[in-house]
C-alpha positions as CSV (number, residue, x, y, z in Angstrom):
1,M,45.7,246.0,94.8
2,S,42.1,246.6,96.1
3,E,43.3,248.6,99.0
4,L,45.2,250.9,96.7
5,I,42.3,251.4,94.3
6,N,40.2,252.4,97.3
7,N,42.9,254.9,98.3
8,S,42.3,258.5,97.2
9,S,46.0,259.3,96.8
10,F,46.5,256.3,94.6
11,R,43.4,257.1,92.4
12,K,44.5,260.7,91.9
13,A,48.1,259.8,91.1
14,R,46.9,257.2,88.6
15,L,44.4,259.5,87.0
16,K,47.0,262.2,86.7
17,E,49.4,259.7,85.1
18,L,46.7,258.8,82.5
19,I,45.9,262.4,81.7
20,L,49.6,263.1,81.2
21,K,49.7,260.1,78.8
22,L,47.0,261.9,76.7
23,H,49.2,265.0,76.9
24,A,52.1,262.9,75.5
25,G,50.0,261.8,72.6
26,E,48.7,258.4,73.6
27,S,45.2,257.6,72.2
28,A,42.1,258.1,74.2
29,T,41.0,254.5,73.5
30,S,44.2,253.1,75.0
31,V,44.1,255.4,78.0
32,R,40.5,254.5,78.7
33,Q,41.3,250.8,78.6
34,Q,44.1,251.4,81.2
35,L,41.7,253.4,83.3
36,L,39.1,250.6,83.3
37,Q,41.8,248.1,84.2
38,T,42.9,249.9,87.4
39,L,40.1,252.3,88.4
40,K,36.5,251.4,88.1
41,N,34.8,254.6,89.5
42,I,36.4,257.9,90.4
43,P,34.7,260.3,92.8
44,Y,33.9,263.6,91.0
45,G,35.9,265.6,93.6
46,E,39.1,263.8,92.8
47,V,38.7,264.6,89.1
48,V,38.5,268.3,90.0
49,E,41.5,268.1,92.3
50,V,43.6,266.4,89.7
51,E,42.8,269.0,87.0
52,Q,43.6,271.8,89.5
53,E,46.9,270.1,90.5
54,L,48.0,269.8,86.9
55,M,47.6,273.5,86.3
56,Q,49.3,274.3,89.6
57,E,52.2,272.1,88.5
58,G,52.7,274.0,85.3
59,L,50.6,272.4,82.7
60,P,49.4,275.4,80.7
61,E,45.7,276.3,80.8
62,E,45.6,276.1,77.0
63,E,46.9,272.6,77.1
64,V,44.4,271.5,79.8
65,L,41.7,273.0,77.5
66,K,42.9,270.9,74.6
67,L,43.0,267.8,76.8
68,C,39.5,268.5,78.2
69,D,37.6,266.6,75.6
70,A,40.0,263.7,75.5
71,H,40.0,263.1,79.3
72,G,36.3,263.8,79.4
73,A,35.8,260.9,76.9
74,V,38.1,258.7,78.9
75,L,36.1,259.4,82.1
76,E,32.7,259.2,80.6
77,G,30.6,256.8,82.7
78,N,33.4,256.2,85.2
79,V,32.8,259.1,87.6
80,D,31.2,258.1,90.9
81,L,28.2,260.3,91.6
82,S,27.0,258.3,94.6
83,G,27.9,261.2,97.0
84,A,25.7,263.7,95.2
85,G,22.6,264.6,97.1
86,E,19.1,265.3,95.9
87,I,18.4,268.7,94.4
88,P,15.2,270.6,95.2
89,E,12.9,271.6,92.3
90,G,13.6,275.1,91.1
91,H,17.1,275.2,92.7
92,P,19.7,276.7,90.3
93,V,21.2,273.3,89.7
94,D,17.8,271.8,89.0
95,V,17.2,274.5,86.4
96,F,20.6,273.9,84.8
97,K,19.9,270.2,84.6
98,K,16.4,270.8,83.1
99,E,18.0,273.1,80.6
100,N,20.5,270.4,79.7
101,E,17.6,268.0,79.0
102,A,16.1,270.5,76.6
103,L,19.4,271.1,75.0
104,K,20.1,267.4,74.5
105,E,16.7,266.9,73.0
106,L,17.0,269.8,70.6
107,A,20.6,268.8,69.6
108,S,19.4,265.3,68.9
109,K,16.7,266.6,66.6
110,A,19.2,268.8,64.8
111,H,21.5,265.9,64.4
112,Q,18.7,263.7,63.0
113,M,17.8,266.6,60.6
114,L,21.4,267.0,59.4
115,S,21.7,263.2,58.9
116,S,18.6,263.3,56.7
117,L,20.3,265.9,54.4
118,P,21.1,263.4,51.5
119,A,17.4,262.6,51.1
120,V,16.3,266.2,50.9
121,E,15.2,267.2,47.4
122,E,16.6,270.4,45.9
123,E,13.2,272.1,45.8
124,A,12.7,271.3,49.5
125,F,16.1,272.5,50.6
126,E,15.1,276.1,51.3
127,R,12.5,275.0,53.8
128,F,15.0,272.5,55.3
129,K,17.5,275.3,55.7
130,F,15.1,277.6,57.5
131,G,14.1,274.8,59.9
132,L,17.7,274.0,60.6
133,E,18.5,277.7,61.2
134,G,15.7,277.9,63.6
135,M,17.0,275.0,65.6
136,F,20.6,276.4,65.8
137,N,19.2,279.8,66.8
138,Q,17.5,278.0,69.7
139,L,20.6,276.1,70.6
140,M,22.4,279.5,70.8
141,D,20.2,280.1,73.8
142,V,22.9,278.0,75.6
143,D,24.8,281.3,75.9
144,K,22.5,282.3,78.8
145,H,23.2,278.9,80.5
146,Y,26.9,279.5,80.2
147,L,26.8,283.1,81.3
148,R,25.0,282.1,84.5
149,K,27.8,279.6,85.2
150,E,30.5,282.1,84.4
151,Y,29.2,285.1,86.3
152,L,27.2,283.4,89.1
153,V,28.6,280.0,89.9
154,F,32.3,280.3,89.0
155,P,33.0,283.2,91.3
156,H,31.7,281.2,94.3
157,L,34.0,278.3,93.3
158,E,37.0,280.6,93.0
159,Q,36.3,282.0,96.5
160,N,36.7,278.4,97.6
161,E,40.1,278.2,95.8
162,I,38.7,276.1,92.9
163,T,40.1,278.1,90.0
164,G,41.4,275.5,87.4
165,P,38.2,273.8,86.3
166,P,36.2,277.0,85.9
167,K,39.0,278.5,83.6
168,V,39.0,275.3,81.5
169,M,35.2,275.1,81.3
170,W,34.9,278.8,80.4
171,G,37.4,278.2,77.5
172,K,35.2,275.4,76.2
173,H,32.1,277.7,76.5
174,D,33.8,280.1,74.1
175,E,34.7,277.4,71.7
176,I,31.1,276.1,71.6
177,R,29.8,279.7,71.1
178,E,32.0,280.2,68.1
179,Q,31.0,276.8,66.7
180,L,27.3,277.6,67.0
181,K,27.8,281.1,65.5
182,G,29.7,279.5,62.6
183,C,26.8,277.1,62.0
184,I,24.2,280.0,62.0
185,E,26.4,282.2,59.7
186,I,26.5,279.4,57.2
187,L,22.8,278.8,57.4
188,Q,22.0,282.5,57.0
189,S,23.9,282.7,53.7
190,R,21.5,283.6,50.9
191,E,23.6,281.7,48.4
192,L,23.7,278.5,50.5
193,T,23.4,275.2,48.7
194,K,22.8,271.7,49.8
195,N,26.3,270.8,48.9
196,D,27.7,273.6,51.1
197,V,25.9,272.2,54.2
198,S,27.0,268.7,53.3
199,E,30.6,269.7,53.1
200,S,30.3,271.4,56.5
201,L,28.7,268.5,58.4
202,E,31.9,266.9,59.7
203,L,33.9,270.1,59.9
204,L,31.4,272.2,61.9
205,F,27.8,271.1,62.4
206,F,28.4,267.6,64.0
207,P,31.4,268.8,66.1
208,A,29.3,271.7,67.4
209,L,26.5,269.3,68.5
210,K,29.0,266.9,70.0
211,A,30.7,269.8,71.9
212,L,27.3,270.7,73.4
213,G,26.7,267.1,74.5
214,D,30.3,266.8,76.0
215,M,29.7,270.0,78.0
216,V,26.5,268.5,79.4
217,Q,28.5,265.5,80.5
218,K,31.1,267.6,82.2
219,E,28.4,269.6,84.1
220,E,26.4,266.6,85.1
221,E,29.4,264.4,86.2
222,I,31.8,267.0,87.6
223,L,30.6,270.6,87.9
224,F,27.2,270.3,89.5
225,P,28.0,267.6,92.1
226,M,31.2,269.5,93.1
227,S,29.3,272.8,93.3
228,M,26.6,271.3,95.5
229,D,29.3,270.1,97.8
230,V,31.2,273.4,98.0
231,L,28.5,276.2,97.8
232,T,26.3,277.0,100.7
233,T,22.5,277.5,100.7
234,E,23.1,281.2,100.9
235,D,25.4,281.1,97.9
236,W,22.7,279.3,95.9
237,W,20.1,281.8,97.0
238,N,22.2,284.7,95.8
239,I,22.7,282.9,92.5
240,H,19.0,282.3,92.2
241,K,18.1,285.9,92.8
242,Q,20.4,287.1,90.0
243,T,19.4,284.4,87.5
244,L,16.7,286.5,85.7
245,E,19.4,289.1,84.8
246,F,20.7,286.5,82.4
247,G,17.6,284.6,81.5
248,F,16.8,280.9,81.1
249,C,17.7,278.5,78.3
250,L,14.9,276.6,76.5
251,Y,13.2,276.1,79.8
252,D,11.0,278.2,82.1
253,P,10.9,276.9,85.7
254,P,7.3,276.3,86.9
255,V,8.4,276.4,90.6
256,E,10.0,279.4,92.4
257,W,12.6,278.0,94.7
258,K,13.0,279.5,98.1
259,P,15.4,277.8,100.6
260,E,14.0,277.2,104.1
261,G,15.6,278.9,107.1
262,L,16.7,282.1,105.3
263,A,15.4,285.3,106.8
264,E,13.0,287.4,104.7
265,E,14.7,290.3,103.0
266,K,13.5,293.3,101.1
267,Q,13.3,292.7,97.4
268,D,15.8,294.8,95.4
269,S,14.0,297.3,93.2
270,T,14.0,301.0,92.2
271,V,11.4,301.9,94.7
272,N,11.9,304.9,97.1
273,N,11.7,304.8,100.9
274,D,7.9,304.8,100.8
275,G,7.9,301.7,98.7
276,N,6.6,303.7,95.6
277,I,8.0,304.0,92.1
278,Q,8.1,307.7,91.5
279,L,7.6,309.1,88.0
280,P,7.0,312.7,86.9
281,S,3.3,312.2,86.5
282,G,2.7,310.2,89.6
283,S,3.7,307.1,91.6
284,F,2.7,303.5,92.3
285,T,4.0,300.5,94.0
286,A,5.7,297.6,92.2
287,Q,2.6,295.5,92.8
288,E,0.3,298.1,91.3
289,I,2.4,298.6,88.2
290,K,2.6,294.8,87.7
291,A,-1.2,294.7,87.9
292,I,-1.6,297.6,85.5
293,L,0.8,296.2,82.9
294,N,-0.9,292.7,83.1
295,S,-4.4,294.3,82.7
296,V,-4.0,296.4,79.6
297,P,-5.9,294.8,76.7
298,F,-2.8,294.0,74.6
299,D,0.6,292.3,74.8
300,M,3.7,294.3,75.3
301,T,7.3,293.2,75.0
302,F,10.3,295.4,75.7
303,V,13.6,295.0,73.9
304,D,16.5,297.1,75.2
305,K,19.0,299.1,73.2
306,H,21.3,296.1,73.0
307,D,18.5,294.2,71.2
308,K,17.9,291.9,74.2
309,V,14.4,290.9,75.4
310,K,14.0,292.3,78.9
311,Y,10.3,292.2,79.8
312,F,6.9,291.1,78.6
313,T,3.4,291.5,80.1
314,Q,1.6,288.5,81.5
315,G,-2.0,289.1,80.8
316,K,-4.6,286.3,81.0
317,E,-5.4,286.3,77.3
318,R,-2.2,286.3,75.3
319,I,-2.0,286.7,71.5
320,F,1.5,285.3,71.1
321,V,3.0,282.8,73.5
322,R,5.8,284.1,75.7
323,N,7.7,282.6,78.6
324,R,10.7,283.6,80.6
325,S,13.1,281.6,78.5
326,I,13.2,284.5,76.1
327,I,14.5,286.9,78.8
328,N,17.9,288.3,77.7
329,R,17.6,286.6,74.3
330,D,18.5,288.5,71.1
331,V,15.2,289.6,69.6
332,R,16.3,288.5,66.2
333,L,16.3,284.9,67.4
334,C,12.7,285.3,68.6
335,H,11.4,285.6,65.1
336,P,11.2,283.0,62.2
337,P,14.5,283.0,60.2
338,G,12.6,284.2,57.1
339,S,11.7,287.5,58.8
340,T,15.0,288.2,60.5
341,H,16.1,290.7,57.9
342,V,12.9,292.7,58.5
343,V,13.5,292.8,62.2
344,E,17.1,294.0,61.5
345,K,15.8,296.8,59.3
346,I,13.3,298.0,61.9
347,L,15.9,298.1,64.6
348,D,18.4,299.9,62.4
349,D,15.8,302.5,61.4
350,F,14.9,303.1,65.1
351,K,18.5,303.4,66.2
352,T,19.4,305.9,63.4
353,G,16.2,307.9,63.9
354,K,14.9,307.2,60.4
355,A,11.7,305.8,61.9
356,S,10.0,305.6,65.3
357,H,6.9,303.5,64.5
358,A,6.4,300.3,62.5
359,P,2.7,299.0,62.3
360,F,1.6,295.7,60.8
361,W,-1.7,293.8,60.9
362,I,-2.5,290.2,60.1
363,Q,-5.4,287.7,60.0
364,M,-4.8,284.9,62.4
365,K,-7.2,282.1,63.4
366,G,-10.2,284.2,62.5
367,K,-9.0,287.2,64.4
368,F,-7.7,290.6,63.2
369,I,-4.3,291.3,64.9
370,K,-2.4,294.5,64.9
371,I,1.3,294.5,65.8
372,E,3.2,297.7,66.3
373,Y,6.8,298.5,67.1
374,F,7.7,301.8,68.8
375,A,11.1,303.3,69.3
376,L,11.7,304.3,72.9
377,R,13.8,307.4,73.4
378,S,15.0,309.5,76.4
379,E,14.1,313.1,76.7
380,E,17.5,313.8,75.1
381,G,16.6,311.6,72.1
382,E,18.8,308.7,73.1
383,Y,17.5,305.4,71.8
384,L,16.5,303.2,74.8
385,G,15.0,300.2,73.1
386,T,11.9,299.0,71.3
387,L,8.4,298.3,72.5
388,E,6.3,295.7,70.7
389,V,2.5,296.0,71.2
390,S,0.2,293.3,69.9
391,Q,-3.6,293.7,70.1
392,D,-6.7,291.7,69.0
393,L,-8.9,294.3,67.2
394,T,-11.6,291.9,66.0
395,E,-14.3,293.1,68.4
396,N,-13.3,296.7,68.1
397,R,-13.7,296.6,64.3
398,A,-17.2,295.3,64.7
399,L,-18.4,298.2,67.0
400,E,-21.1,300.5,65.8
401,G,-22.9,303.5,67.2
402,E,-22.0,304.4,70.7
403,R,-22.1,303.1,74.2
404,R,-21.9,305.7,77.0
405,I,-20.7,305.1,80.6
406,L,-24.2,305.3,81.9
407,A,-25.0,302.1,80.0
408,Y,-22.9,300.2,82.6
409,T,-25.5,300.8,85.4
410,D,-28.4,300.1,83.0
411,E,-26.7,296.8,82.0
412,K,-26.1,295.8,85.7
413,Q,-29.7,296.5,86.6
């Protein structure tokens, strides 16, 4: 029997047989036991081939999608990853895996918080709800993780004639998105009670967290090892260059990956042939505008017309913490749940033209902070997005008299 178990054809035939037993209604526990009896470890590539063959042989994509969780549970811990090589820091797969670590940690905290619901006093429920809503808003960041898979990784797999697994995985992404949206919608209800959440635990909240974890397993055991085998260094470099268009999920890579051996190429930008960005009132290079924006004495964050965060300045002294994990994130999810309705009102007023400026000021850690929102519009009046400007005015408020430019030379002497 050992020579059969070590034979790829035998393993794939046996795995296909077991998956079809799941399709016929046999329990996952029974099928898993049969798997353990005949196959100890299955190379990740064979799992992909079997899934692909099943779809080519007529098993509907929707049915494979239904079976995905079941055969994922059967295979858990039994996929051989010994052939997977090391992944350089900052590589797209390294980033995916680090994001998964952050997702698992946050999902675990959410699960613990939900499990503590029975002990939450009624008077503390509102605070509990806001904390939970914040966690699920953060978990919704997984959308950027999935979008990068769908639009950057899957096309390369399809070019290599691997079409079945991406289709199935994309379907699971959509299910998870809907589950998380459902959780957030429940938590945003103003009439929400402790009993409402309790009744939804087994129906929605716990299944959503489990689905997130199951997807992490599918990625770590199947998708990433397979993708590393199939995609070239140039493929990964193209994926890396487009990553910021989608943004990161709960993680900001500290290392910028650049593969060795690739020829230097001109960076894509909107610069003209002279290397300058030309505007009606003048021009500058990309390096110059970056230095300008990072030198102004305030923080700026740009939100586009679709309410996605697209840019923030990176000055040395920041008022509010920002990192690249917020890029392409819905701006509503970047604010505390209790202020979401205010953000929504500002955006609505800006889009309808009812307002173009919303100023606020707060006292924070002994400092006087002014926060202003500006509607950005084209020359034709079309709404382009919103600019948030935050500035520490503590020193400015204390200024008296005057100081002329000649005082600079006097001071230096």
